[in-house]
N, CA, C and O atoms as a MOPAC input file, in Angstrom:
PM7 MOZYME 1SCF
protein

 N     78.56800 1    91.76600 1    66.87100 1
 C     78.33300 1    92.82900 1    67.81200 1
 C     79.06000 1    92.48900 1    69.11800 1
 O     79.06100 1    91.33800 1    69.55400 1
 N     79.67600 1    93.49700 1    69.73200 1
 C     80.38200 1    93.31700 1    70.99500 1
 C     79.63600 1    94.04800 1    72.11100 1
 O     79.00500 1    95.08200 1    71.89200 1
 N     79.72700 1    93.48700 1    73.29700 1
 C     79.17000 1    94.15900 1    74.46200 1
 C     80.28000 1    94.95200 1    75.14200 1
 O     81.46000 1    94.65000 1    74.96800 1
 N     79.90000 1    95.96500 1    75.91700 1
 C     80.89900 1    96.74000 1    76.64500 1
 C     81.73300 1    95.82700 1    77.53900 1
 O     82.95400 1    95.96900 1    77.60500 1
 N     81.08900 1    94.90400 1    78.21700 1
 C     81.81100 1    94.03900 1    79.15500 1
 C     82.79900 1    93.10700 1    78.46100 1
 O     83.71600 1    92.60200 1    79.10900 1
 N     82.63700 1    92.86700 1    77.15900 1
 C     83.57700 1    91.98000 1    76.45800 1
 C     84.96100 1    92.61100 1    76.30200 1
 O     85.91900 1    91.90800 1    75.98100 1
 N     85.08300 1    93.91400 1    76.52100 1
 C     86.37900 1    94.58600 1    76.42200 1
 C     87.16900 1    94.49000 1    77.72600 1
 O     88.39500 1    94.59000 1    77.71400 1
 N     86.48700 1    94.30100 1    78.83000 1
 C     87.13500 1    94.31000 1    80.13300 1
 C     88.11600 1    93.15500 1    80.26800 1
 O     87.81000 1    92.01700 1    79.91300 1
 N     89.29900 1    93.46500 1    80.78500 1
 C     90.31900 1    92.44800 1    80.99700 1
 C     91.23200 1    92.20200 1    79.80400 1
 O     92.25200 1    91.52800 1    79.94200 1
 N     90.88900 1    92.72800 1    78.64900 1
 C     91.76500 1    92.52900 1    77.48700 1
 C     93.01100 1    93.39400 1    77.61700 1
 O     92.95800 1    94.50000 1    78.15500 1
 N     94.13600 1    92.88000 1    77.11700 1
 C     95.37500 1    93.65200 1    77.09000 1
 C     95.27000 1    94.70100 1    75.99500 1
 O     94.70700 1    94.43900 1    74.93200 1
 N     95.80800 1    95.88500 1    76.25100 1
 C     95.85000 1    96.95200 1    75.25400 1
 C     97.30900 1    97.13400 1    74.87300 1
 O     98.15100 1    97.42600 1    75.72100 1
 N     97.60300 1    96.95900 1    73.58000 1
 C     98.97300 1    97.03600 1    73.07400 1
 C     99.01400 1    97.87000 1    71.80500 1
 O     98.02500 1    97.98000 1    71.08000 1
 N    100.18900 1    98.45900 1    71.55000 1
 C    100.37600 1    99.15400 1    70.28000 1
 C    100.66300 1    98.11700 1    69.19500 1
 O    100.90800 1    96.94800 1    69.49500 1
 N    100.63200 1    98.54100 1    67.95300 1
 C    100.89400 1    97.64100 1    66.82700 1
 C    102.26400 1    96.98100 1    66.93400 1
 O    102.44200 1    95.84800 1    66.48500 1
 N    103.22900 1    97.67500 1    67.52100 1
 C    104.57500 1    97.11400 1    67.65800 1
 C    104.74300 1    96.29400 1    68.93700 1
 O    105.83400 1    95.78800 1    69.20100 1
 N    103.67900 1    96.15400 1    69.73800 1
 C    103.70400 1    95.27300 1    70.89800 1
 C    103.94100 1    95.94000 1    72.24200 1
 O    104.04700 1    95.23900 1    73.24900 1
 N    104.02900 1    97.26700 1    72.30300 1
 C    104.22400 1    97.94600 1    73.59100 1
 C    102.92600 1    97.87700 1    74.38700 1
 O    101.86300 1    98.25900 1    73.89800 1
 N    103.02600 1    97.38600 1    75.61900 1
 C    101.83800 1    97.23700 1    76.46700 1
 C    101.44300 1    98.56400 1    77.10100 1
 O    102.28800 1    99.29200 1    77.62000 1
 N    100.14300 1    98.87000 1    77.05300 1
 C     99.61000 1   100.05400 1    77.71400 1
 C     98.81500 1    99.66700 1    78.95600 1
 O     98.35900 1   100.53900 1    79.69600 1
 N     98.64600 1    98.37200 1    79.19000 1
 C     97.92000 1    97.87900 1    80.36100 1
 C     96.65800 1    97.14800 1    79.97000 1
 O     96.35000 1    96.99700 1    78.78800 1
 N     95.93900 1    96.70100 1    80.96300 1
 C     94.67800 1    96.01600 1    80.72300 1
 C     93.53400 1    97.01100 1    80.62800 1
 O     93.59400 1    98.10100 1    81.19600 1
 N     92.49400 1    96.62500 1    79.90700 1
 C     91.30500 1    97.47200 1    79.78500 1
 C     90.39800 1    97.19800 1    80.99100 1
 O     89.93900 1    96.07400 1    81.19400 1
 N     90.15200 1    98.24000 1    81.78400 1
 C     89.35600 1    98.08200 1    82.99600 1
 C     87.99800 1    98.75600 1    82.91700 1
 O     87.11100 1    98.47200 1    83.72200 1
 N     87.83600 1    99.64100 1    81.95700 1
 C     86.59300 1   100.40900 1    81.86400 1
 C     86.52100 1   101.04100 1    80.48400 1
 O     87.53500 1   101.17400 1    79.79900 1
 N     85.33400 1   101.42400 1    80.08500 1
 C     85.13900 1   102.18800 1    78.85600 1
 C     84.52500 1   103.52600 1    79.21900 1
 O     83.74100 1   103.62000 1    80.16300 1
 N     84.87600 1   104.54900 1    78.48100 1
 C     84.20800 1   105.84300 1    78.61900 1
 C     83.33900 1   106.01800 1    77.38800 1
 O     83.73500 1   105.66900 1    76.27600 1
 N     82.16100 1   106.55600 1    77.59700 1
 C     81.22900 1   106.72400 1    76.48900 1
 C     80.56000 1   108.09000 1    76.56000 1
 O     80.38200 1   108.67000 1    77.63100 1
 N     80.20400 1   108.57200 1    75.39700 1
 C     79.42900 1   109.80400 1    75.29400 1
 C     77.96900 1   109.40700 1    75.19000 1
 O     77.59400 1   108.57700 1    74.36200 1
 N     77.15600 1   110.00500 1    76.03300 1
 C     75.74100 1   109.66800 1    76.03900 1
 C     74.96000 1   110.88400 1    75.56400 1
 O     75.07500 1   111.97600 1    76.12100 1
 N     74.18400 1   110.67700 1    74.54800 1
 C     73.36000 1   111.73800 1    73.99500 1
 C     72.09700 1   111.10600 1    73.46200 1
 O     71.55700 1   110.17000 1    74.05200 1
 N     71.64000 1   111.61100 1    72.36700 1
 C     70.47900 1   111.00100 1    71.73900 1
 C     70.92300 1   109.73100 1    71.03700 1
 O     71.99000 1   109.69900 1    70.42400 1
 N     70.12800 1   108.70300 1    71.12100 1
 C     70.48400 1   107.44200 1    70.49800 1
 C     71.38300 1   106.61300 1    71.39200 1
 O     71.35700 1   106.75300 1    72.61500 1
 N     72.17700 1   105.75200 1    70.78100 1
 C     73.04200 1   104.84200 1    71.52400 1
 C     74.29100 1   105.54500 1    72.03600 1
 O     74.75900 1   106.50100 1    71.41700 1
 N     74.84100 1   105.08200 1    73.16900 1
 C     76.11000 1   105.63100 1    73.65400 1
 C     77.21600 1   105.36600 1    72.64000 1
 O     77.18300 1   104.36500 1    71.92400 1
 N     78.19400 1   106.26400 1    72.58100 1
 C     79.33400 1   106.11900 1    71.68400 1
 C     80.59600 1   106.02300 1    72.52700 1
 O     80.88600 1   106.92200 1    73.31700 1
 N     81.35100 1   104.93800 1    72.36500 1
 C     82.58700 1   104.76400 1    73.12800 1
 C     83.58600 1   105.83000 1    72.71100 1
 O     83.80400 1   106.05900 1    71.52100 1
 N     84.19900 1   106.48800 1    73.70800 1
 C     85.18300 1   107.53300 1    73.42100 1
 C     86.59300 1   107.14700 1    73.84300 1
 O     87.56500 1   107.67600 1    73.30300 1
 N     86.72100 1   106.22100 1    74.81200 1
 C     88.06100 1   105.84800 1    75.28100 1
 C     88.03000 1   104.52700 1    76.03100 1
 O     86.99700 1   104.10700 1    76.55200 1
 N     89.20100 1   103.88000 1    76.07100 1
 C     89.43200 1   102.70000 1    76.89100 1
 C     90.20300 1   103.15900 1    78.11700 1
 O     91.21600 1   103.84500 1    77.97900 1
 N     89.75600 1   102.80200 1    79.30300 1
 C     90.46100 1   103.15900 1    80.53400 1
 C     91.36100 1   101.98400 1    80.89200 1
 O     90.88900 1   100.86200 1    81.07200 1
 N     92.66400 1   102.25200 1    80.99400 1
 C     93.64800 1   101.17100 1    81.12500 1
 C     94.59400 1   101.37700 1    82.29900 1
 O     94.65000 1   102.45100 1    82.89700 1
 N     95.33500 1   100.32000 1    82.61200 1
 C     96.40900 1   100.40100 1    83.58700 1
 C     95.92900 1   100.48100 1    85.02700 1
 O     94.73100 1   100.40200 1    85.30000 1
 N     96.88700 1   100.64000 1    85.95300 1
 C     96.56200 1   100.67400 1    87.38200 1
 C     95.59700 1   101.79700 1    87.75900 1
 O     94.70500 1   101.59300 1    88.58300 1
 N     95.76300 1   102.96100 1    87.17500 1
 C     94.85200 1   104.06700 1    87.48700 1
 C     93.45300 1   103.76500 1    86.97600 1
 O     92.46100 1   104.11000 1    87.61800 1
 N     93.38000 1   103.12500 1    85.83000 1
 C     92.08700 1   102.72900 1    85.28900 1
 C     91.40000 1   101.70400 1    86.17300 1
 O     90.17900 1   101.72900 1    86.32900 1
 N     92.18100 1   100.80200 1    86.75100 1
 C     91.61300 1    99.80100 1    87.65500 1
 C     91.05800 1   100.47400 1    88.90400 1
 O     89.97500 1   100.12100 1    89.37000 1
 N     91.79200 1   101.44200 1    89.44700 1
 C     91.28600 1   102.16700 1    90.62200 1
 C     89.99500 1   102.91100 1    90.27200 1
 O     89.05300 1   102.94500 1    91.06400 1
 N     89.96500 1   103.50400 1    89.08300 1
 C     88.74600 1   104.21200 1    88.65500 1
 C     87.57400 1   103.24500 1    88.54900 1
 O     86.45100 1   103.57400 1    88.92800 1
 N     87.84400 1   102.04700 1    88.03000 1
 C     86.80200 1   101.02500 1    87.88900 1
 C     86.14300 1   100.72700 1    89.23600 1
 O     84.93300 1   100.51500 1    89.31300 1
 N     86.95000 1   100.71500 1    90.29100 1
 C     86.43000 1   100.42300 1    91.62600 1
 C     85.99100 1   101.67300 1    92.38200 1
 O     85.68800 1   101.60900 1    93.57300 1
 N     85.95700 1   102.81700 1    91.68300 1
 C     85.44100 1   104.03800 1    92.28700 1
 C     86.44600 1   104.77700 1    93.14300 1
 O     86.07200 1   105.64900 1    93.92700 1
 N     87.72600 1   104.43600 1    93.00100 1
 C     88.77400 1   105.12500 1    93.74500 1
 C     89.38700 1   106.13400 1    92.79000 1
 O     90.03200 1   105.74600 1    91.81500 1
 N     89.20300 1   107.38600 1    93.04300 1
 C     89.67300 1   108.41100 1    92.10900 1
 C     88.52400 1   108.85300 1    91.23100 1
 O     87.37400 1   108.46400 1    91.43400 1
 N     88.85200 1   109.66300 1    90.26300 1
 C     87.82300 1   110.24900 1    89.42000 1
 C     88.31100 1   110.36100 1    87.99400 1
 O     89.49600 1   110.59000 1    87.75300 1
 N     87.40700 1   110.20200 1    87.05000 1
 C     87.73600 1   110.36400 1    85.63500 1
 C     88.10800 1   111.79900 1    85.33500 1
 O     88.75400 1   112.06800 1    84.32200 1
 N     87.71200 1   112.73300 1    86.20100 1
 C     88.00300 1   114.14500 1    85.96400 1
 C     89.40700 1   114.53200 1    86.41900 1
 O     89.90600 1   115.59400 1    86.04900 1
 N     90.03900 1   113.68700 1    87.21000 1
 C     91.39000 1   114.01300 1    87.67900 1
 C     92.33300 1   114.07500 1    86.47700 1
 O     92.16900 1   113.33000 1    85.51100 1
 N     93.29800 1   114.95000 1    86.54400 1
 C     94.23500 1   115.11500 1    85.43100 1
 C     95.31200 1   114.03200 1    85.50800 1
 O     96.36800 1   114.22800 1    86.11000 1
 N     95.02800 1   112.91100 1    84.89900 1
 C     95.98600 1   111.81500 1    84.90400 1
 C     95.82600 1   110.99400 1    83.63200 1
 O     94.71800 1   110.85500 1    83.11300 1
 N     96.91700 1   110.45700 1    83.13600 1
 C     96.82200 1   109.66200 1    81.91500 1
 C     96.38600 1   108.23100 1    82.21800 1
 O     97.14100 1   107.47000 1    82.82300 1
 N     95.21000 1   107.86800 1    81.81600 1
 C     94.72300 1   106.51500 1    82.04300 1
 C     93.78900 1   106.03000 1    80.94400 1
 O     93.15500 1   104.98500 1    81.09100 1
 N     93.69400 1   106.76900 1    79.85200 1
 C     92.74000 1   106.39200 1    78.81300 1
 C     93.37800 1   106.44800 1    77.42600 1
 O     94.22100 1   107.29700 1    77.13600 1
 N     92.94900 1   105.52100 1    76.58900 1
 C     93.35900 1   105.46600 1    75.19100 1
 C     92.16400 1   105.91300 1    74.36100 1
 O     91.08000 1   105.34700 1    74.50200 1
 N     92.33000 1   106.90600 1    73.50800 1
 C     91.20000 1   107.34800 1    72.68000 1
 C     90.68200 1   106.20300 1    71.79800 1
 O     91.46600 1   105.43700 1    71.23800 1
 N     89.39800 1   106.10300 1    71.68900 1
 C     88.79000 1   105.02800 1    70.89200 1
 C     89.24700 1   105.08500 1    69.43700 1
 O     89.40300 1   104.04400 1    68.79900 1
 N     89.46100 1   106.27100 1    68.91400 1
 C     89.85600 1   106.36000 1    67.49800 1
 C     91.27600 1   105.85100 1    67.25300 1
 O     91.70600 1   105.78700 1    66.10100 1
 N     92.01800 1   105.48500 1    68.30600 1
 C     93.34600 1   104.89500 1    68.14500 1
 C     93.27400 1   103.37400 1    67.96100 1
 O     94.26600 1   102.75000 1    67.58500 1
 N     92.09800 1   102.77300 1    68.22500 1
 C     91.95400 1   101.32100 1    68.11300 1
 C     92.04700 1   100.90700 1    66.64800 1
 O     91.32200 1   101.41300 1    65.79100 1
 N     92.95800 1    99.97300 1    66.38700 1
 C     93.16700 1    99.45700 1    65.02900 1
 C     92.37600 1    98.17000 1    64.82500 1
 O     91.71200 1    97.99000 1    63.80500 1
 N     92.45800 1    97.27800 1    65.81100 1
 C     91.74000 1    96.00900 1    65.70300 1
 C     91.61400 1    95.36000 1    67.07800 1
 O     92.32300 1    95.70800 1    68.02300 1
 N     90.70200 1    94.42000 1    67.15700 1
 C     90.48800 1    93.63800 1    68.37000 1
 C     90.66900 1    92.18900 1    67.96200 1
 O     89.98300 1    91.68000 1    67.07600 1
 N     91.61600 1    91.53300 1    68.63300 1
 C     91.89100 1    90.14400 1    68.26300 1
 C     92.17500 1    89.33000 1    69.51500 1
 O     93.00900 1    89.70800 1    70.33700 1
 N     91.48500 1    88.22400 1    69.65200 1
 C     91.68200 1    87.36700 1    70.82000 1
 C     91.48100 1    88.13000 1    72.11100 1
 O     90.44600 1    88.75900 1    72.32800 1
 N     92.50200 1    88.06400 1    72.97700 1
 C     92.39300 1    88.72600 1    74.27500 1
 C     93.10000 1    90.07500 1    74.30400 1
 O     93.44500 1    90.57100 1    75.37700 1
 N     93.31800 1    90.67000 1    73.14100 1
 C     93.99500 1    91.96800 1    73.12800 1
 C     93.32400 1    92.96400 1    72.19600 1
 O     92.64600 1    92.61100 1    71.23100 1
 N     93.55100 1    94.22400 1    72.53400 1
 C     93.07800 1    95.34400 1    71.73600 1
 C     94.32500 1    96.04100 1    71.21600 1
 O     95.17300 1    96.46800 1    71.99900 1
 N     94.43800 1    96.15500 1    69.91200 1
 C     95.62500 1    96.75000 1    69.29800 1
 C     95.32300 1    98.18700 1    68.88900 1
 O     94.32500 1    98.47500 1    68.22900 1
 N     96.22900 1    99.08500 1    69.30900 1
 C     96.07300 1   100.51200 1    68.98500 1
 C     97.26900 1   100.96100 1    68.14700 1
 O     98.30200 1   100.29200 1    68.10600 1
 N     97.11100 1   102.10900 1    67.47900 1
 C     98.15800 1   102.63900 1    66.61600 1
 C     99.45800 1   102.86800 1    67.38600 1
 O     99.43800 1   103.27100 1    68.54900 1
 N    100.58200 1   102.60900 1    66.72900 1
 C    101.87200 1   102.99300 1    67.28100 1
 C    101.86300 1   104.48200 1    67.53600 1
 O    101.26100 1   105.24300 1    66.77800 1
 N    102.52800 1   104.90300 1    68.60000 1
 C    102.56900 1   106.32100 1    68.94800 1
 C    101.44100 1   106.75900 1    69.85600 1
 O    101.42100 1   107.90100 1    70.31600 1
 N    100.48800 1   105.85400 1    70.12300 1
 C     99.37900 1   106.19600 1    71.00900 1
 C     99.89000 1   106.32700 1    72.43400 1
 O    100.58800 1   105.44900 1    72.94100 1
 N     99.54000 1   107.41400 1    73.05900 1
 C     99.88200 1   107.66300 1    74.46300 1
 C     98.59900 1   107.76200 1    75.25500 1
 O     97.53300 1   108.04800 1    74.70900 1
 N     98.71200 1   107.52400 1    76.54600 1
 C     97.54000 1   107.64800 1    77.41200 1
 C     97.18400 1   109.11500 1    77.58200 1
 O     98.06200 1   109.97400 1    77.67300 1
 N     95.91000 1   109.38700 1    77.62200 1
 C     95.41500 1   110.77400 1    77.83400 1
 C     94.87900 1   110.89700 1    79.24200 1
 O     94.41600 1   111.96700 1    79.63500 1

């Protein structure tokens, strides 16, 4: 089992090694039951969001959809090739 905080600081890369930035925050859907992670917030904009500068509602690409995650290994999170920030 992983904690939300265990994702923070990990590098986010595509399968072919293209860097998308560091993971600074997670977005989750909260409803009945446990929260469900929906995206990884990455890069410089994600870092500003983590510190409360800016807003998740602003139209800017700073998140990787959770369903793009292929595997988590060591200090990196690997996502499918072709994944772009949303």
